[in-house]
Structures are given as C-alpha cells and as structure tokens.
N, CA, C, O and the ligand as a Tripos MOL2 file, in Angstrom:
@<TRIPOS>MOLECULE
protein
  281   279    71     0     0
PROTEIN
NO_CHARGES

@<TRIPOS>ATOM
      1 N         106.6500  103.6660   99.1410 N.3       1 MET1
      2 CA        106.3490  104.8430   98.4850 C.3       1 MET1
      3 C         107.6840  105.6980   98.3750 C.2       1 MET1
      4 O         108.2280  105.9620   97.3020 O.2       1 MET1
      5 N         108.1230  106.0810   99.5810 N.am      2 THR2
      6 CA        109.4940  106.8130   99.6720 C.3       2 THR2
      7 C         110.4850  106.0220  100.1720 C.2       2 THR2
      8 O         111.0680  106.3700  101.1990 O.2       2 THR2
      9 N         110.8010  104.8870   99.5390 N.am      3 ARG3
     10 CA        111.9220  104.1130   99.8770 C.3       3 ARG3
     11 C         113.1710  104.3410   99.3030 C.2       3 ARG3
     12 O         113.1990  104.5010   98.0820 O.2       3 ARG3
     13 N         114.2610  104.3910   99.9670 N.am      4 PRO4
     14 CA        115.6620  104.4610   99.3300 C.3       4 PRO4
     15 C         115.7380  103.2730   98.4900 C.2       4 PRO4
     16 O         115.1930  102.2090   98.7820 O.2       4 PRO4
     17 N         116.4260  103.4810   97.4400 N.am      5 PRO5
     18 CA        116.6960  102.2320   96.5770 C.3       5 PRO5
     19 C         117.5790  101.1520   97.2090 C.2       5 PRO5
     20 O         118.5400  101.4730   97.9090 O.2       5 PRO5
     21 N         117.2800   99.9540   96.9830 N.am      6 GLY6
     22 CA        117.9330   98.8180   97.7110 C.3       6 GLY6
     23 C         117.6370   98.5510   99.1770 C.2       6 GLY6
     24 O         118.2220   97.7130   99.8630 O.2       6 GLY6
     25 N         116.6330   99.3830   99.5910 N.am      7 ASP7
     26 CA        116.3240   99.3080  101.0310 C.3       7 ASP7
     27 C         115.0420   98.4380  101.3670 C.2       7 ASP7
     28 O         114.5340   98.3940  102.4870 O.2       7 ASP7
     29 N         114.6030   97.7770  100.2950 N.am      8 SER8
     30 CA        113.1040   97.1520  100.3340 C.3       8 SER8
     31 C         113.0900   95.9530  101.0330 C.2       8 SER8
     32 O         112.0170   95.3990  101.2700 O.2       8 SER8
     33 N         114.4160   95.3660  101.4830 N.am      9 ASP9
     34 CA        114.2110   94.1440  102.3400 C.3       9 ASP9
     35 C         114.6030   94.4080  103.7410 C.2       9 ASP9
     36 O         114.9610   93.4720  104.4560 O.2       9 ASP9
     37 N         114.5620   95.4960  104.1320 N.am     10 ARG10
     38 CA        114.8170   95.8010  105.5190 C.3      10 ARG10
     39 C         113.7180   95.2730  106.4950 C.2      10 ARG10
     40 O         112.5860   95.1050  106.0410 O.2      10 ARG10
     41 N         113.9330   95.0500  107.5720 N.am     11 ASP11
     42 CA        112.9450   94.5610  108.5450 C.3      11 ASP11
     43 C         111.7820   95.3390  108.8830 C.2      11 ASP11
     44 O         110.7850   94.8340  109.3990 O.2      11 ASP11
     45 N         111.9020   96.6510  108.5810 N.am     12 ASP12
     46 CA        110.7640   97.4360  108.5790 C.3      12 ASP12
     47 C         109.5420   97.1860  107.8230 C.2      12 ASP12
     48 O         108.4570   97.6880  108.1170 O.2      12 ASP12
     49 N         109.7750   96.2750  106.6910 N.am     13 SER13
     50 CA        108.7980   95.9320  105.8780 C.3      13 SER13
     51 C         107.7160   95.0920  106.6080 C.2      13 SER13
     52 O         106.5620   94.9900  106.1930 O.2      13 SER13
     53 N         108.2330   94.4450  107.8330 N.am     14 SER14
     54 CA        107.2110   93.5970  108.6340 C.3      14 SER14
     55 C         106.0880   94.2920  109.1460 C.2      14 SER14
     56 O         105.0450   93.6950  109.4120 O.2      14 SER14
     57 N         106.2470   95.6500  109.3220 N.am     15 THR15
     58 CA        105.2830   96.4680  109.6890 C.3      15 THR15
     59 C         104.2840   97.0730  108.6750 C.2      15 THR15
     60 O         103.2540   97.6760  108.9770 O.2      15 THR15
     61 N         104.7060   96.8410  107.5180 N.am     16 GLU16
     62 CA        104.0270   97.2590  106.2990 C.3      16 GLU16
     63 C         103.0980   96.2130  105.8200 C.2      16 GLU16
     64 O         102.1300   96.5920  105.1610 O.2      16 GLU16
     65 N         103.2620   94.8580  106.0730 N.am     17 SER17
     66 CA        102.4400   93.8050  105.5570 C.3      17 SER17
     67 C         101.2770   93.4350  106.5220 C.2      17 SER17
     68 O         101.2290   93.8130  107.6920 O.2      17 SER17
     69 N         100.4580   92.7520  105.9870 N.am     18 GLY18
     70 CA         99.2950   92.4220  106.7480 C.3      18 GLY18
     71 C          98.3010   93.3910  106.9940 C.2      18 GLY18
     72 O          98.5870   94.5640  106.7570 O.2      18 GLY18
     73 N          97.1220   93.0910  107.4500 N.am     19 PRO19
     74 CA         96.1920   93.9760  107.7000 C.3      19 PRO19
     75 C          96.4440   95.1220  108.7580 C.2      19 PRO19
     76 O          97.2060   94.8590  109.6890 O.2      19 PRO19
     77 N          95.9250   96.2400  108.6960 N.am     20 VAL20
     78 CA         96.0390   97.2540  109.5470 C.3      20 VAL20
     79 C          95.0470   97.0230  110.8330 C.2      20 VAL20
     80 O          93.9200   96.5690  110.6390 O.2      20 VAL20
     81 N          95.4580   97.3170  112.0180 N.am     21 VAL21
     82 CA         94.5370   96.9610  113.1630 C.3      21 VAL21
     83 C          94.2960   98.2900  113.7950 C.2      21 VAL21
     84 O          95.1890   99.1140  113.9950 O.2      21 VAL21
     85 N          93.0950   98.4460  114.0840 N.am     22 CYS22
     86 CA         92.8580   99.7120  114.9460 C.3      22 CYS22
     87 C          93.4160   99.5900  116.2960 C.2      22 CYS22
     88 O          93.1050   98.6310  117.0010 O.2      22 CYS22
     89 N          94.2970  100.5860  116.7380 N.am     23 ALA23
     90 CA         94.8240  100.6790  118.1340 C.3      23 ALA23
     91 C          93.9250  100.5970  119.2350 C.2      23 ALA23
     92 O          94.2360  100.1510  120.3390 O.2      23 ALA23
     93 N          92.6830  101.0820  118.8840 N.am     24 ARG24
     94 CA         91.6450  101.3510  119.9250 C.3      24 ARG24
     95 C          90.7250  100.1220  120.0970 C.2      24 ARG24
     96 O          90.6200   99.5510  121.1830 O.2      24 ARG24
     97 N          90.1340   99.7780  119.1060 N.am     25 CYS25
     98 CA         88.9690   98.6910  119.0610 C.3      25 CYS25
     99 C          89.3640   97.2640  118.5780 C.2      25 CYS25
    100 O          88.7450   96.2320  118.8340 O.2      25 CYS25
    101 N          90.5840   97.3890  117.7830 N.am     26 GLY26
    102 CA         91.0230   96.2380  117.1710 C.3      26 GLY26
    103 C          90.3820   95.6960  115.9230 C.2      26 GLY26
    104 O          90.5060   94.5200  115.5810 O.2      26 GLY26
    105 N          89.6860   96.6040  115.2480 N.am     27 ALA27
    106 CA         89.1940   96.4510  113.9700 C.3      27 ALA27
    107 C          90.2320   96.3810  113.1050 C.2      27 ALA27
    108 O          91.2670   97.0140  113.3120 O.2      27 ALA27
    109 N          90.0370   95.5010  111.9100 N.am     28 GLN28
    110 CA         91.0620   95.3230  110.9980 C.3      28 GLN28
    111 C          90.5030   95.7410  109.6280 C.2      28 GLN28
    112 O          89.3360   95.6410  109.2490 O.2      28 GLN28
    113 N          91.5430   96.2210  108.9680 N.am     29 ALA29
    114 CA         91.4180   96.5250  107.4840 C.3      29 ALA29
    115 C          92.4630   96.2530  106.5740 C.2      29 ALA29
    116 O          93.6040   96.4330  106.9980 O.2      29 ALA29
    117 N          92.3020   95.8180  105.2970 N.am     30 ALA30
    118 CA         93.2270   95.4940  104.3990 C.3      30 ALA30
    119 C          94.2710   96.7440  104.1090 C.2      30 ALA30
    120 O          93.9100   97.9070  104.2920 O.2      30 ALA30
    121 N          95.4140   96.4530  103.7050 N.am     31 GLN31
    122 CA         96.2950   97.5250  103.2830 C.3      31 GLN31
    123 C          95.8710   98.0640  101.7270 C.2      31 GLN31
    124 O          95.5400   97.2050  100.9090 O.2      31 GLN31
    125 N          95.8810   99.1360  101.4260 N.am     32 PRO32
    126 CA         96.1650  100.3160  102.3960 C.3      32 PRO32
    127 C          94.8470  100.5840  103.1700 C.2      32 PRO32
    128 O          93.7640  100.2780  102.6710 O.2      32 PRO32
    129 N          94.9410  101.1280  104.3270 N.am     33 PRO33
    130 CA         93.7480  101.4880  105.2450 C.3      33 PRO33
    131 C          92.8880  102.3140  104.4540 C.2      33 PRO33
    132 O          93.3990  103.0460  103.6070 O.2      33 PRO33
    133 N          91.4890  102.2910  104.6430 N.am     34 PRO34
    134 CA         90.6310  103.3420  104.1080 C.3      34 PRO34
    135 C          90.8770  104.6630  104.4300 C.2      34 PRO34
    136 O          91.5670  104.9870  105.3960 O.2      34 PRO34
    137 N          90.2790  105.5490  103.5700 N.am     35 LEU35
    138 CA         90.4930  107.1320  103.9250 C.3      35 LEU35
    139 C          90.1020  107.5280  105.2060 C.2      35 LEU35
    140 O          90.5770  108.4920  105.8060 O.2      35 LEU35
    141 N          89.0830  106.6470  105.6900 N.am     36 THR36
    142 CA         88.4090  107.2150  107.0160 C.3      36 THR36
    143 C          89.3560  106.8920  108.1820 C.2      36 THR36
    144 O          89.2490  107.4130  109.2920 O.2      36 THR36
    145 N          90.3150  105.9670  107.8330 N.am     37 TRP37
    146 CA         91.2780  105.4400  108.9620 C.3      37 TRP37
    147 C          92.4090  106.4430  109.1590 C.2      37 TRP37
    148 O          92.8860  107.0210  108.1820 O.2      37 TRP37
    149 N          92.8890  106.6850  110.5050 N.am     38 THR38
    150 CA         93.9830  107.6330  110.7420 C.3      38 THR38
    151 C          95.2100  106.9580  111.2130 C.2      38 THR38
    152 O          95.1890  106.0570  112.0520 O.2      38 THR38
    153 N          96.2390  107.3970  110.6740 N.am     39 CYS39
    154 CA         97.5800  106.8580  111.1920 C.3      39 CYS39
    155 C          98.3320  107.9720  111.9510 C.2      39 CYS39
    156 O          98.5290  109.0950  111.4850 O.2      39 CYS39
    157 N          98.7370  107.5400  113.1900 N.am     40 SER40
    158 CA         99.4500  108.4240  113.7620 C.3      40 SER40
    159 C         100.6950  107.8770  114.2270 C.2      40 SER40
    160 O         100.7150  106.7300  114.6750 O.2      40 SER40
    161 N         101.8030  108.6250  114.1620 N.am     41 VAL41
    162 CA        103.0370  108.0100  114.6470 C.3      41 VAL41
    163 C         103.6510  108.7220  115.9400 C.2      41 VAL41
    164 O         103.8120  109.9380  116.0480 O.2      41 VAL41
    165 N         103.9320  107.8670  116.7950 N.am     42 ASP42
    166 CA        104.2640  108.2650  118.1860 C.3      42 ASP42
    167 C         105.7060  107.7700  118.5450 C.2      42 ASP42
    168 O         105.7570  106.5650  118.7890 O.2      42 ASP42
    169 N         106.7760  108.3900  118.6200 N.am     43 LYS43
    170 CA        108.0030  107.9640  118.8540 C.3      43 LYS43
    171 C         108.3510  106.7090  118.1060 C.2      43 LYS43
    172 O         108.7730  105.7000  118.6710 O.2      43 LYS43
    173 N         108.1570  106.8130  116.8150 N.am     44 GLY44
    174 CA        108.4130  105.8540  115.6220 C.3      44 GLY44
    175 C         107.5930  104.7500  115.6630 C.2      44 GLY44
    176 O         107.8010  103.8370  114.8650 O.2      44 GLY44
    177 N         106.4960  104.6660  116.6380 N.am     45 VAL45
    178 CA        105.5580  103.6850  116.4600 C.3      45 VAL45
    179 C         104.2380  104.0000  115.8280 C.2      45 VAL45
    180 O         103.4850  104.8870  116.2290 O.2      45 VAL45
    181 N         103.9950  103.1550  114.7390 N.am     46 ARG46
    182 CA        102.7950  103.6640  113.8270 C.3      46 ARG46
    183 C         101.5190  103.0160  114.4830 C.2      46 ARG46
    184 O         101.4540  101.8330  114.8150 O.2      46 ARG46
    185 N         100.4770  103.9760  114.6330 N.am     47 SER47
    186 CA         99.3070  103.4010  115.2510 C.3      47 SER47
    187 C          98.1680  103.8020  114.1640 C.2      47 SER47
    188 O          98.2420  104.9070  113.6270 O.2      47 SER47
    189 N          97.1730  102.9570  113.8570 N.am     48 TYR48
    190 CA         96.0370  103.2750  113.1430 C.3      48 TYR48
    191 C          94.8570  103.2700  114.0500 C.2      48 TYR48
    192 O          94.7990  102.7210  115.1500 O.2      48 TYR48
    193 N          93.8370  104.0160  113.3930 N.am     49 PHE49
    194 CA         92.6250  104.1040  114.2030 C.3      49 PHE49
    195 C          91.5020  104.1710  113.0430 C.2      49 PHE49
    196 O          91.5870  104.9060  112.0580 O.2      49 PHE49
    197 N          90.5260  103.3620  113.2930 N.am     50 CYS50
    198 CA         89.4190  103.0910  112.3790 C.3      50 CYS50
    199 C          88.5920  104.4640  112.4030 C.2      50 CYS50
    200 O          88.7700  105.3470  113.2420 O.2      50 CYS50
    201 N          87.7620  104.5050  111.4690 N.am     51 GLY51
    202 CA         86.8840  105.8340  111.1280 C.3      51 GLY51
    203 C          86.0940  106.1930  112.5540 C.2      51 GLY51
    204 O          86.0940  107.3550  112.9600 O.2      51 GLY51
    205 N          85.5490  105.3330  113.1500 N.am     52 THR52
    206 CA         84.7700  105.5250  114.1990 C.3      52 THR52
    207 C          85.7510  105.8650  115.4990 C.2      52 THR52
    208 O          85.3690  106.7130  116.3050 O.2      52 THR52
    209 N          86.8450  105.2810  115.6610 N.am     53 CYS53
    210 CA         87.6970  105.6850  116.8690 C.3      53 CYS53
    211 C          88.4660  107.0290  116.3880 C.2      53 CYS53
    212 O          88.8140  107.8680  117.2180 O.2      53 CYS53
    213 N          88.7050  107.1810  115.0510 N.am     54 SER54
    214 CA         89.3680  108.4530  114.7330 C.3      54 SER54
    215 C          88.5780  109.6730  115.1880 C.2      54 SER54
    216 O          89.1640  110.6520  115.6490 O.2      54 SER54
    217 N          87.2630  109.6250  115.0630 N.am     55 ARG55
    218 CA         86.3780  110.7060  115.4620 C.3      55 ARG55
    219 C          86.5000  110.8750  117.0260 C.2      55 ARG55
    220 O          86.7050  111.9830  117.5210 O.2      55 ARG55
    221 N          86.3810  109.8720  117.6890 N.am     56 ASP56
    222 CA         86.3650  109.9990  119.2130 C.3      56 ASP56
    223 C          87.8940  110.3130  119.6980 C.2      56 ASP56
    224 O          88.1500  110.8780  120.7620 O.2      56 ASP56
    225 N          88.8630  109.8650  118.7680 N.am     57 ASN57
    226 CA         90.2050  110.0110  119.2820 C.3      57 ASN57
    227 C          90.6670  111.5080  118.9240 C.2      57 ASN57
    228 O          91.5510  112.0830  119.5580 O.2      57 ASN57
    229 N          90.0180  112.0450  117.9070 N.am     58 LEU58
    230 CA         90.3750  113.3480  117.3690 C.3      58 LEU58
    231 C          90.1260  114.3670  118.5080 C.2      58 LEU58
    232 O          90.9220  115.2870  118.6980 O.2      58 LEU58
    233 N          89.1810  114.2230  119.1530 N.am     59 ARG59
    234 CA         88.8340  115.2100  120.2360 C.3      59 ARG59
    235 C          89.9480  115.2050  121.3730 C.2      59 ARG59
    236 O          90.4360  116.2210  121.8680 O.2      59 ARG59
    237 N          90.2740  113.8640  121.7130 N.am     60 ALA60
    238 CA         91.2840  113.8390  122.7350 C.3      60 ALA60
    239 C          92.6320  114.1940  122.2710 C.2      60 ALA60
    240 O          93.4700  114.6690  123.0380 O.2      60 ALA60
    241 N          92.8570  113.9640  120.9960 N.am     61 ILE61
    242 CA         94.1300  114.4720  120.3940 C.3      61 ILE61
    243 C          94.2500  115.9150  120.4110 C.2      61 ILE61
    244 O          95.2590  116.5050  120.7990 O.2      61 ILE61
    245 N          93.2010  116.4670  119.9830 N.am     62 GLU62
    246 CA         93.2940  117.9690  119.8360 C.3      62 GLU62
    247 C          93.4980  118.6870  121.2600 C.2      62 GLU62
    248 O          94.2050  119.6730  121.4720 O.2      62 GLU62
    249 N          92.7120  117.9670  122.2000 N.am     63 GLY63
    250 CA         92.8950  118.5320  123.6600 C.3      63 GLY63
    251 C          94.1130  118.5140  124.3450 C.2      63 GLY63
    252 O          94.3870  119.2580  125.2870 O.2      63 GLY63
    253 N          95.0050  117.4670  123.7610 N.am     64 ARG64
    254 CA         96.1560  117.2610  124.3180 C.3      64 ARG64
    255 C          97.4530  117.7940  123.6170 C.2      64 ARG64
    256 O          98.5980  117.6060  124.0290 O.2      64 ARG64
    257 N          97.0830  118.5070  122.4630 N.am     65 LEU65
    258 CA         98.2450  119.0320  121.5820 C.3      65 LEU65
    259 C          98.9160  120.1550  122.3830 C.2      65 LEU65
    260 O          98.3270  120.8730  123.1910 O.2      65 LEU65
    261 N         100.2390  120.2250  122.0590 N.am     66 ASP66
    262 CA        100.8680  121.3460  122.5780 C.3      66 ASP66
    263 C         100.5080  122.5800  121.7350 C.2      66 ASP66
    264 O         100.1730  122.4480  120.5580 O.2      66 ASP66
    265 N         100.5770  123.7480  122.3190 N.am     67 SER67
    266 CA        100.2190  124.9310  121.6490 C.3      67 SER67
    267 C         101.1480  125.1280  120.3940 C.2      67 SER67
    268 O         100.7350  125.7290  119.4020 O.2      67 SER67
    269 N         102.4060  124.6050  120.4680 N.am     68 ASP68
    270 CA        103.3330  124.9200  119.3800 C.3      68 ASP68
    271 C         103.1230  124.0050  118.1530 C.2      68 ASP68
    272 O         103.7530  124.1950  117.1130 O.2      68 ASP68
    273 N         102.1900  122.9700  118.3000 N.am     69 TRP69
    274 CA        101.8620  122.0830  117.2530 C.3      69 TRP69
    275 C         101.1410  122.9220  116.0720 C.2      69 TRP69
    276 O         101.2920  122.6110  114.8910 O.2      69 TRP69
    277 N         100.4120  123.9210  116.4580 N.am     70 TRP70
    278 CA         99.6680  124.6270  115.6200 C.3      70 TRP70
    279 C         100.6260  125.6410  115.1540 C.2      70 TRP70
    280 O         100.2750  126.4950  114.3400 O.2      70 TRP70
    281 ZN         88.6290  101.3330  116.0500 Zn       71 ZN71
@<TRIPOS>BOND
     1     1     2 1
     2     2     3 1
     3     3     4 2
     4     3     5 am
     5     5     6 1
     6     6     7 1
     7     7     8 2
     8     7     9 am
     9     9    10 1
    10    10    11 1
    11    11    12 2
    12    11    13 am
    13    13    14 1
    14    14    15 1
    15    15    16 2
    16    15    17 am
    17    17    18 1
    18    18    19 1
    19    19    20 2
    20    19    21 am
    21    21    22 1
    22    22    23 1
    23    23    24 2
    24    23    25 am
    25    25    26 1
    26    26    27 1
    27    27    28 2
    28    27    29 am
    29    29    30 1
    30    30    31 1
    31    31    32 2
    32    31    33 am
    33    33    34 1
    34    34    35 1
    35    35    36 2
    36    35    37 am
    37    37    38 1
    38    38    39 1
    39    39    40 2
    40    39    41 am
    41    41    42 1
    42    42    43 1
    43    43    44 2
    44    43    45 am
    45    45    46 1
    46    46    47 1
    47    47    48 2
    48    47    49 am
    49    49    50 1
    50    50    51 1
    51    51    52 2
    52    51    53 am
    53    53    54 1
    54    54    55 1
    55    55    56 2
    56    55    57 am
    57    57    58 1
    58    58    59 1
    59    59    60 2
    60    59    61 am
    61    61    62 1
    62    62    63 1
    63    63    64 2
    64    63    65 am
    65    65    66 1
    66    66    67 1
    67    67    68 2
    68    67    69 am
    69    69    70 1
    70    70    71 1
    71    71    72 2
    72    71    73 am
    73    73    74 1
    74    74    75 1
    75    75    76 2
    76    75    77 am
    77    77    78 1
    78    78    79 1
    79    79    80 2
    80    79    81 am
    81    81    82 1
    82    82    83 1
    83    83    84 2
    84    83    85 am
    85    85    86 1
    86    86    87 1
    87    87    88 2
    88    87    89 am
    89    89    90 1
    90    90    91 1
    91    91    92 2
    92    91    93 am
    93    93    94 1
    94    94    95 1
    95    95    96 2
    96    95    97 am
    97    97    98 1
    98    98    99 1
    99    99   100 2
   100    99   101 am
   101   101   102 1
   102   102   103 1
   103   103   104 2
   104   103   105 am
   105   105   106 1
   106   106   107 1
   107   107   108 2
   108   107   109 am
   109   109   110 1
   110   110   111 1
   111   111   112 2
   112   111   113 am
   113   113   114 1
   114   114   115 1
   115   115   116 2
   116   115   117 am
   117   117   118 1
   118   118   119 1
   119   119   120 2
   120   119   121 am
   121   121   122 1
   122   122   123 1
   123   123   124 2
   124   123   125 am
   125   125   126 1
   126   126   127 1
   127   127   128 2
   128   127   129 am
   129   129   130 1
   130   130   131 1
   131   131   132 2
   132   131   133 am
   133   133   134 1
   134   134   135 1
   135   135   136 2
   136   135   137 am
   137   137   138 1
   138   138   139 1
   139   139   140 2
   140   139   141 am
   141   141   142 1
   142   142   143 1
   143   143   144 2
   144   143   145 am
   145   145   146 1
   146   146   147 1
   147   147   148 2
   148   147   149 am
   149   149   150 1
   150   150   151 1
   151   151   152 2
   152   151   153 am
   153   153   154 1
   154   154   155 1
   155   155   156 2
   156   155   157 am
   157   157   158 1
   158   158   159 1
   159   159   160 2
   160   159   161 am
   161   161   162 1
   162   162   163 1
   163   163   164 2
   164   163   165 am
   165   165   166 1
   166   166   167 1
   167   167   168 2
   168   167   169 am
   169   169   170 1
   170   170   171 1
   171   171   172 2
   172   171   173 am
   173   173   174 1
   174   174   175 1
   175   175   176 2
   176   175   177 am
   177   177   178 1
   178   178   179 1
   179   179   180 2
   180   179   181 am
   181   181   182 1
   182   182   183 1
   183   183   184 2
   184   183   185 am
   185   185   186 1
   186   186   187 1
   187   187   188 2
   188   187   189 am
   189   189   190 1
   190   190   191 1
   191   191   192 2
   192   191   193 am
   193   193   194 1
   194   194   195 1
   195   195   196 2
   196   195   197 am
   197   197   198 1
   198   198   199 1
   199   199   200 2
   200   199   201 am
   201   201   202 1
   202   202   203 1
   203   203   204 2
   204   203   205 am
   205   205   206 1
   206   206   207 1
   207   207   208 2
   208   207   209 am
   209   209   210 1
   210   210   211 1
   211   211   212 2
   212   211   213 am
   213   213   214 1
   214   214   215 1
   215   215   216 2
   216   215   217 am
   217   217   218 1
   218   218   219 1
   219   219   220 2
   220   219   221 am
   221   221   222 1
   222   222   223 1
   223   223   224 2
   224   223   225 am
   225   225   226 1
   226   226   227 1
   227   227   228 2
   228   227   229 am
   229   229   230 1
   230   230   231 1
   231   231   232 2
   232   231   233 am
   233   233   234 1
   234   234   235 1
   235   235   236 2
   236   235   237 am
   237   237   238 1
   238   238   239 1
   239   239   240 2
   240   239   241 am
   241   241   242 1
   242   242   243 1
   243   243   244 2
   244   243   245 am
   245   245   246 1
   246   246   247 1
   247   247   248 2
   248   247   249 am
   249   249   250 1
   250   250   251 1
   251   251   252 2
   252   251   253 am
   253   253   254 1
   254   254   255 1
   255   255   256 2
   256   255   257 am
   257   257   258 1
   258   258   259 1
   259   259   260 2
   260   259   261 am
   261   261   262 1
   262   262   263 1
   263   263   264 2
   264   263   265 am
   265   265   266 1
   266   266   267 1
   267   267   268 2
   268   267   269 am
   269   269   270 1
   270   270   271 1
   271   271   272 2
   272   271   273 am
   273   273   274 1
   274   274   275 1
   275   275   276 2
   276   275   277 am
   277   277   278 1
   278   278   279 1
   279   279   280 2
@<TRIPOS>SUBSTRUCTURE
     1 MET1         2 RESIDUE 1 A MET
     2 THR2         6 RESIDUE 1 A THR
     3 ARG3        10 RESIDUE 1 A ARG
     4 PRO4        14 RESIDUE 1 A PRO
     5 PRO5        18 RESIDUE 1 A PRO
     6 GLY6        22 RESIDUE 1 A GLY
     7 ASP7        26 RESIDUE 1 A ASP
     8 SER8        30 RESIDUE 1 A SER
     9 ASP9        34 RESIDUE 1 A ASP
    10 ARG10       38 RESIDUE 1 A ARG
    11 ASP11       42 RESIDUE 1 A ASP
    12 ASP12       46 RESIDUE 1 A ASP
    13 SER13       50 RESIDUE 1 A SER
    14 SER14       54 RESIDUE 1 A SER
    15 THR15       58 RESIDUE 1 A THR
    16 GLU16       62 RESIDUE 1 A GLU
    17 SER17       66 RESIDUE 1 A SER
    18 GLY18       70 RESIDUE 1 A GLY
    19 PRO19       74 RESIDUE 1 A PRO
    20 VAL20       78 RESIDUE 1 A VAL
    21 VAL21       82 RESIDUE 1 A VAL
    22 CYS22       86 RESIDUE 1 A CYS
    23 ALA23       90 RESIDUE 1 A ALA
    24 ARG24       94 RESIDUE 1 A ARG
    25 CYS25       98 RESIDUE 1 A CYS
    26 GLY26      102 RESIDUE 1 A GLY
    27 ALA27      106 RESIDUE 1 A ALA
    28 GLN28      110 RESIDUE 1 A GLN
    29 ALA29      114 RESIDUE 1 A ALA
    30 ALA30      118 RESIDUE 1 A ALA
    31 GLN31      122 RESIDUE 1 A GLN
    32 PRO32      126 RESIDUE 1 A PRO
    33 PRO33      130 RESIDUE 1 A PRO
    34 PRO34      134 RESIDUE 1 A PRO
    35 LEU35      138 RESIDUE 1 A LEU
    36 THR36      142 RESIDUE 1 A THR
    37 TRP37      146 RESIDUE 1 A TRP
    38 THR38      150 RESIDUE 1 A THR
    39 CYS39      154 RESIDUE 1 A CYS
    40 SER40      158 RESIDUE 1 A SER
    41 VAL41      162 RESIDUE 1 A VAL
    42 ASP42      166 RESIDUE 1 A ASP
    43 LYS43      170 RESIDUE 1 A LYS
    44 GLY44      174 RESIDUE 1 A GLY
    45 VAL45      178 RESIDUE 1 A VAL
    46 ARG46      182 RESIDUE 1 A ARG
    47 SER47      186 RESIDUE 1 A SER
    48 TYR48      190 RESIDUE 1 A TYR
    49 PHE49      194 RESIDUE 1 A PHE
    50 CYS50      198 RESIDUE 1 A CYS
    51 GLY51      202 RESIDUE 1 A GLY
    52 THR52      206 RESIDUE 1 A THR
    53 CYS53      210 RESIDUE 1 A CYS
    54 SER54      214 RESIDUE 1 A SER
    55 ARG55      218 RESIDUE 1 A ARG
    56 ASP56      222 RESIDUE 1 A ASP
    57 ASN57      226 RESIDUE 1 A ASN
    58 LEU58      230 RESIDUE 1 A LEU
    59 ARG59      234 RESIDUE 1 A ARG
    60 ALA60      238 RESIDUE 1 A ALA
    61 ILE61      242 RESIDUE 1 A ILE
    62 GLU62      246 RESIDUE 1 A GLU
    63 GLY63      250 RESIDUE 1 A GLY
    64 ARG64      254 RESIDUE 1 A ARG
    65 LEU65      258 RESIDUE 1 A LEU
    66 ASP66      262 RESIDUE 1 A ASP
    67 SER67      266 RESIDUE 1 A SER
    68 ASP68      270 RESIDUE 1 A ASP
    69 TRP69      274 RESIDUE 1 A TRP
    70 TRP70      278 RESIDUE 1 A TRP
    71 ZN71       281 GROUP 0 **** ****
C-alpha cells in the first residue's frame, strides 16, 4: 500500500504473505485480516490478535499504556 517504487521484492514481503495468525490463541485468517482483528507493532514486530483476543487484550494494553500515549 505505501511501498516505495522498486521496493516490492524486499524480504519484508515474507511477513506480508500467508494467513495472519493470532499471536495469542493461534487462530488464522486470510489476508487481509478481518476488521475485528487488531494489528499491533512492537519494536518492529507485527502482531495480530483475533476479535476475541483483541477485546481481552485491549484491557491489558490500556492498563499498560504510558500516560504520554494519550
Ligand atoms: Zn486469538
């Protein structure tokens, strides 16, 4: 989507292909993940959470957020 021209064959494409896997329960979904899924990037590592885990995770994430995030 926001790829620089001529950069489509970089090895980061390996993380873009294949099904997305919930980092919590291991559920899989085809690309692109459903709207209920959540994508979070931590230290450059992308993690997906399914709808169920997103809800559970949201509370945990909000409880851990630094105040300056808001
Ligand atoms: Zn899950």
